[in-house]
N, C-alpha and C positions, 0 to 999 in steps of 0.2 A: 336816767328817764327813770319817770316813778310810777309802778309797776302796783304799786301797794294792794293790796285789797282788791283781786284781783282771781283770787282760785285758781291759782297758779301749782300746780302737780309736778312732784319730779321731772314730769314726763317735758310740759312746756320750758320749767327749770331746764331740762338737761337739751333741749333745741334750744334755750334763749344761748345758753354758753356756749353751747356748734356754735350758736349763728353767730357769735361777735366775737369770731373767729377773723371774720373777713369785717370786722370793721378798725376804721382808727382815727372816732374821734370820741366817744362814748369816754365821760368822766368817774362817771358817779351812776349807779344804780341800786333802784332802791327795791327791795320785792317785800316788805314788813306786808303781814297778814294776810299770808295765802297760806300754801295746801304742801311746804317744799319740804322734804328732809336732808337726811346727811348723802341721803345718791345726790344732790342736785350740790352738795359742797363739793363732793369729789369732781364731778364735771367742770365746777370753774376752778381747782384747786388742776387743772388738767388746762384747760385755760391760760391761767398765771402763768403757768412753769414752761408755758408755748409761748402765748406774745399777749399781752392786751396794752389798751390806751388806759383802761379801767384803773381808776387810784381808790376807791371808795366803793363800796358794797353795803348793804346793810340784809342782812337775811335777818331780823325783829320779829318775835310774835310770829312763828312758823313750828314748826313740829319734829324742834333739830333738840339734839341735848349738847346740851355747851362741854358736857364729859364725855361724848365718843366725840367729838371735833377738836377737841383743847389741840390737839397736834395739829393738822391742820390747818385751825386757823394761825397759829405760830406761826405754820408756814406758811399763808401766805402775808402775815406779816413784813416777813424774811424775808416776801419776792416785794416788798415795798408796798402791799393791797392792806389800806385803811375796812374793818371789817368790825360791823359791830353784829350781835347777836339777840 
């Protein structure tokens, strides 16, 4: 699903992560060029720990510091998720 350039904030990103808990088909999510931060990364990490069919997620060109989320991205990768920041 491509949701790039939609001005999605953390509120929307967290809601999306929560909604995807009930989704059994989505494999790729593109959140490039939105307004999400590390808070959204946290919500998706929690989703990935519980359940997901997502295999690839894009967070490129958002307000995310790679330095701040490096360990979280590593954990996502260990869960089998391809992450692009």
